[in-house]
N, C-alpha and C positions, 0 to 999 in steps of 0.2 A: 504493501500499500503505500504509494507515494505522499510522503509529512505537505501537511498544508506549506503553501510557500507566506513569507510574512508579506506583508502588503509593500510598496516601495516607498520613503518618504518623497513625497511633494514638496517642494521650496516652496516655500511662501512667497505670497504676493509680493511685490514688490511698490510698496508705494509710492502713489503721485507726486510728484515735483513740483515745487513753483521756481518759475522761472520772468526773469525779463529783460527782456531785450530793448538793446538800447543802439537805435541809427538814425543818420540821416537822414535815409531814401528806403522808402519801403514799398514795392513794387501790388495794386495799380495808384498807388495815391503819389507818388514822387519818382521819379529814377533819370539819371545817366550814366546806366550801367550795370555790369555783374551784380552789385550788393546790391541793391532793391530784389533784385530777384532771389537774390541766393534768402536775405533775413524773410520775406514771405513765403517759400518754400519753409524753414528752419517751421517758423510758427505753425504754419497750417500745420506742418507732420508731429511737431511735437503735443499738438493739441487732439491732433486724431488719436496718440498714444496714449492719449488720458491726463495727461500735464495740463497744469493751468499757466496760461504764458500771457504777458503782457508785452507789449512789442511800444517804447515811447519814440516818437520822432516829433519835427515839427510840422503843426498842420501850416501847412503852405499857400499858397494866394489861390483862393480858386476853389478853393476842396469841399468846401459844407455844399457850394454849390452845384457840383458837380456830385457829390455821393451824400445824397439825403440824409442816410441813417448815422451820420455825422449827428451827438447828441452834445449840448453839454453838459458838461459835470454837476456845475454847479460846487466847480472847489476852486480853491484862489489860493498863489504862491507871490509869497513877497522873500525874492534871493536876491543876495546881495552879488555884486559887481565890481568890485572895488570898494571905491566909495559910497558910489549909486544905488538902489534899490531899484529891483526891476520887479514889475506886476505881470504875472501870468496868470490863465485859468486855463481849466485842461476841459477839452473834449473826447469822446470816447467812441469807437465803430465797436460792436459787437460781432466779427466778422463769421464764427461758427462758434457750436461749444467750446468753449475753455480759450477760446482767444478772443483780446480786447485790445483795440489797438489805443491808444493813450495820445491823441496829439496834445501837442504845448500848445498854447494859444498865446501868441505875442507880437500883433502886429506891427508894432517898431520894427522889429526885426526878422519877423520870417514869412512876410506880407510882401512877398515881392517877384518880378515876372522868372527868376532864377535861384538856384539854389544854394550853388553857389559862387555863381556871378553873371555878367552881364555885358554880351561883345566879346566874350572873350577876357574878359576881366571881374580876377577876383573884385568880389566885396572887400571896402579897405576894412568893415567889422566885423569878420571874418570871425576872429577871436571873441569876439562879446557874443554874437552868436552860438557860435556851437559850447561857449565856456558855459551861457545861459542855461542851450539845452541839458549838459549834462549834471547841472546842477541840480534840474527841476528833473534828470531821471534818479539821482540821489536823493532828493526828496521822497519820491514816490517811491522810492526801495524802500526808505524809512517807515514812512507813514503810511501803505498801501495795508489797507484791513489784512490782506493774502499773505503778507510778509514772502515776501522771495529768496526762496534759498540761495539761489544765484545770481547772476547780473553780467549776463552776455551783451560784451560792447564789439565794436564791429571798427576800424580803422582810427583816425588821428580826430576825427571829428567827434568820439565819446571816449579818447583815450585819455582825458584826464579824471574820468571817473573814478579808479580806482584808487588814486592817490585822496581826491575828495573824499572818501568811503573811509581810507584810515586813518585819515585824519580827524574825521570826526567818532570812530572809535577810541583812537586818544586821547581824544581831549574834548570832546563833547559830550561822552559817555554814550554810544553807540555799544549797545552790551555784546553784542549777538550780529553785528551785518553781515549782510550773504559773501559765499564765496562768488571771486572774479574769474573770467574770463576773457580773454582778451581773442578777435579772430584779424589774421590779416591778410585784406585782402588785394592791401600791394600797396608793397614796404616804399615804392616811389613817393609817393605823396603822404610826411610826413608830419604835421599842422608845426610849419615852427613860424613863429613871430618872433618880433624883436624885445629885447628882455623888460622893454618898458610893459609889457603886457600880464608880466606875471605877477603885477597888483592886482588884473580884474579878479586870478585867483582866487584868490584874499585866505590863498594858505599862510604858514608863517617864513619869514625870508630865510632860514636855512634850509628847505624845502629846493631854494634855487641853486645848485648842488648839482655837485656832477653822480651825487647817490638820491637826487630824487627828480625835478624837472626839465633843469640843465642840459640842453644839448650845443659845446662847442659856442657857449654864450650866448647864444639864442635859447627861448622857449620852444621845447619839443613834447609838444604832446603824443603824438608814438611812440619818443624812445621814453618815457614816462608811463606811460600803459604797460612798455615788452617789462620796465623793471619792477613797477607794481603789482600785474596780475599775477595771481594765481597760480596761473594754466595760459597757455600760449597756443593756437591753432591757426594754418593755414588752409586754404583752399584749393591742395593738392599734394601729396607727400612729395614729388618730387621739388618744387616750389618753398616746402620747409627745410629740404638740407639746401636747396640753393642759395639761400639767403644767409645760409652761416657762412658763405666766402665772401670775400671780397670781393669780386665779378660781380655779385648780384646782390651784396648787403646792403649796398644804398649808406657807409658808414655807418649804420649800426651791427653789422655781424660781429664785434668780440663781443657784443651785448648778448646779442642771438647766443654766441656758444657759452656765455656764460650760461644762460639759461634754457640751452640745449634737453637736460632732464624733463622739460617738463614742457618743448613742444614740440605739436605734431602736426601733420599735415594729413587733413580726411578731406577726400576730392568732392566738391561740390557734385550734388542732384540735379537732376533737372523737372522740374511741375508736371509730368506728362497729365496733368490735365489741362495743360494748356498747347503746351508744345506733341502737337497730335498730330494726325492726317484724317482721321476718319470720322470726327464730328470738331471741324476747326470752320467759324464763319469767316475766315481772313480767306481763305484757301478755295476758286472757283469750284473745284473737283476731289472728291475725298479716295485713296487709295490707302491701300496695306501691302504687309506681306507676300498677301496674297492674289494679289490682283492692283497691280500698279498701273492700269490703264488711267488714272485719275491721273500721272506726274505728268504725263505724255500734254494731257489740258493745263495743267497749270504751268509746264511750260511755256505753251503755246501763248497762254495768256498774258506771262509775264515779258516776254519780248514786244507784245503786242502796247501791254502798258507803259513800257519802256521804251519804244518807240524801232524799238530792232526789227528787222526782218522775220516777220513767222514762218520761223525752218526748221523742223527736228532735228534734221543730220548735222546742223553748228551745235558745236559744242556748246554749252554756256557756263560762265564761270562766274561765280558771285562775292561779294563781298559784301558785311552788316559792318561797320565799325566804327570806332575812332579815329578819327584822320589826326594821328600821332608818330611821332616816333617809335615809343615804346612797342604799336602794332608791326612795325615795319614797312608802313604804305610807302614807305621814300623806295624802297629797294622793289617793290609793287611794279613802282612805276617805271623802271628798267626792266622788271622781266616784261611785263606788259610791249615796251617796245621793241624789243627784243621780239615777242611773239606773234603781235599783230598780223605780222602779215601771214602769218597762216588759217584756216580755216578756224576760227573760234568767235562765238563774242563774249562781252564781259558788261558787266550790270555794279553799280556800285552805289551804298545807301549808308551817308556817314558827315559826321561834320567835327572839325575843329581848329587844325592849324591854317590859317588863312592862306598860308603858303601852300599846303597838300590841296586843298579846295581850290585853289586855282590853276593849277596844275592837272587833276585831275577833269576840270570842266574844262580845260582847256584839249585834254586827248580826248575826252567826247565829239569838242569842237572837231577835230583836227582826223578822226577817223567815226564820220555818222555810218549807222549802219555797222557798228562792233563794239562800240561803246555807248552805255549811258548811265550819267554818274547825278545823284540827285543829293544836293547839299541839303542835312538835316536829320529827323529821325520821323520815321515814321511807322508806327505799332505793325499795322497789317499790312505793311509791302516790306518789311521785314519779313514775319511766317511765309507773304509770296515769291522770297528771294530762295529761303530757305526749303521751300514746298517746288519752284521751277526751275530752280539751276541744275546744271549737272554734275559740277563739282563746287565747291566754297573757298576758297583764298582766304589764311589766315597765317601769313609770314614773321609772327610779331619777331621781337629783342628777346621778350621777355615775355612768362603770363601765368600768372598765380594760381591761375584754373582757367579758365576761358568758360565760357558756353557754348557757343554759339558751333561749336564743332560736334558738341555734344546733339544741340538741337537740329545739326543736319546730318548727323548720323541717325536721329532717330523718322527724320524725313528722307532716308536712301540718298540725300547728296555727297558724296565722296569730301571728306575734305582732305584738303593738302593743306600741312603744317608743317613748323619749325619744331625741332626735337629741343624745346624747353618748357618746363612746369607741367599744367593742366594736361596743356595739349599731348605730352609724350606718354602721361598717365591716362590716356583716353583714348588714341587713337591705333592702330598693330596695324605696322607696314608688310608691305610679302616679304621683307628680308629676314621679318623678325619671326612673323608666323605664317607660312603659306597657308594652313587651313582655317585661319583667325584674319584674314588682312582685311581689314575697310577701310582702308586708307593709304592716304601716299606722306612718305615724312620726308623732310630733309634738314642737313644740320649746317654748312656753311652759311651763316646770312650772307648773301650777295644775289644778285640781279642775276647773273650766270645757273647756277646753280636752283636757281628758284623757276628761271625758266627747262631747265634739263626735268623739273621737279610738274610743269604745264606739261611739259611734251610726252612725260607717262601717264599723264593724263589723257592727251589726245591719242596714245596710243590703249589703252586703256577702254576709251570712248566707238573706238573702231572696231573692239571685237563684242557686240554688244551680249552676248550671253556669260563672259568673265565677268561685265559691266553691271549687269541681273544679278550674278554671283554676291556681286563686291554690294551692290543696294541691302540683297535680302540678310545679308550679315548685316550690313549695319544697322539696319531697323531693327534687327533682332537684340542687339546692344543693348545694357540694363546698367540707367547709372537711376533707378529711380533713387525719391529719396527716403525709400526706408531704408535700406544699408546707412545712408546718411546720419539720418536721426538716431537710429541705434550706434553708431560711433559717438554720435554728439550725446547724446544719455550715459552710457558710459563714461563721458569725462567728467558733465555733468555730476552723476554718482560719488566718481571717486572723488572730489572737490567739495561736497557737502559731507561726505564722509570725512574725509582730514581736520572739516572747521566743528566736526560734532552738532550740525544744523539739523 
C-alpha cells in the first residue's frame, strides 16, 4: 500500500506593493520620446499585477480640455523654492483599477507650449520647474494616505527626489521614507545648472559637494540621483554595461562603476495593446503573422500619403526619430547619398536639429519620388511608417534602449540597427543566429558601412520567401511588459525588504 503523500507547501502570496512613479512626461498626456511610453506602460503593467500605483507628473497646457476625466483633488501644497514659496494643487485621473495619475498644477511653470523648450531653446527656468515637480512628488510620497513603499524616479528631471527624501529623513522627522529607484533613460541628459541654482533646492550648504549634488562646479541632478538612490536601472542590459565605460559614461562612469553593485539593465517592454497590427485605428488595413496581405496595403497607403510613387516592387525604408547626433542621422544622410541611385524609397518623420531638418528637406527636394521628409511628430503617421515600410533605419551612436526597433519587429518591418545598447539586445542578425535572425546589424559608425547594411536589405527584399521568413520571425518576437514588470517588481521587493518597509 502506497503511503499518503504529504501535500506540498504552497508559498504564501506576496503582498501587493505601493509604488509612486515620478516622471516629467507620461504618454498619452505628454511625450517627447520613449520615456513617456515606458512610464505609461510600467504603471499600467504594475497595476494589472495588483499593485497600488501612482504617477506624479506636471499638468501641462491643455490637458484638462483634452482629457475631461482629469479632476481637481482639492489638495493644495505650498512648497519652498529658494526664498520663495510656490503654491501648487493636484489634479487626478483614474486610469484603471490601482492606477492614478497625480498631475501637479502650477500654471506659472507648466502651462506652456513645450515640455522642456520652445523653438529648440530650453526654458531658462527649467531648474525651478523640475525642482518644483520633485518637491511636489516628495510631498505626496510623505503625505499620501496610502504611503508608498518605493519612489521610482526617471532621468534628471526628478533626480533630486532621493536627496530631498534623505534630507527630510535626517532633519525633518520623516521616520520611514520610501526606498528610491532611479531609471536612467539617457545618461547624456544630466540636468546641469549653474551653482547658484543650488539655493532653489533648500538643502543645507554642505550638500553642495562631491558627496552631494555638486558635479564639476555645477549642480548635477542626475549625478545626485546616481549617488543618492537606493538602486539604479537602465533600460537595457548592454547600456548598463556601456555607461560604466569612459566612451559612454558622459563623465559619470567613475561614479557608476562605484555603484555598479546596485546597477542593472532591464530591457524596456512594448505596450502591445497600442503597438500592434490586428486592431489598430492608425493603419489602413490590419494584418497578422498568419496573413500578411494587409501590410502591402499599408505600404501603398504610406507611399501615397508621402507623395511617392505607389509601387510594391520598390523597397521602402522608414525612420521615425529625433534629428540629433545621438541618432546617427548625419551618418544616414551620407549613406542615403550613396544608395539613392539604387531602386529604393525613404520616408522620414522627425524633428530636432535645425541643420539636420534642412538637410533632410533638401534631400527630399533633390530626390523627388524617392525621398519624403515630414518635419515634426505625428503619432498616427508613426504607426503608418512602422506598418508600411519594408525596413526601419536606426543608426544610433548610442541607444539606451530604443523602442522603434521593437515596434518594427511587431509590425514585420525589418530593423536595420547599429550594435549598441538596447538595439543589440533586441535584434538578431543573421551572423549571430541563422535560425532566429530578424534584423540587420552593423558595427562601424560610417556612411559606407551603413550603406552596406542597406545593400543587405535590398538583397533580402529581392528574395521574397526569405523576406517573409524574417517578417514572421520578427512578428513573433516577444517584448511584452509581462517580463519587464516581473523584473521591476523583483527590484522593488528587494529595496522594500532592505528598508524593512
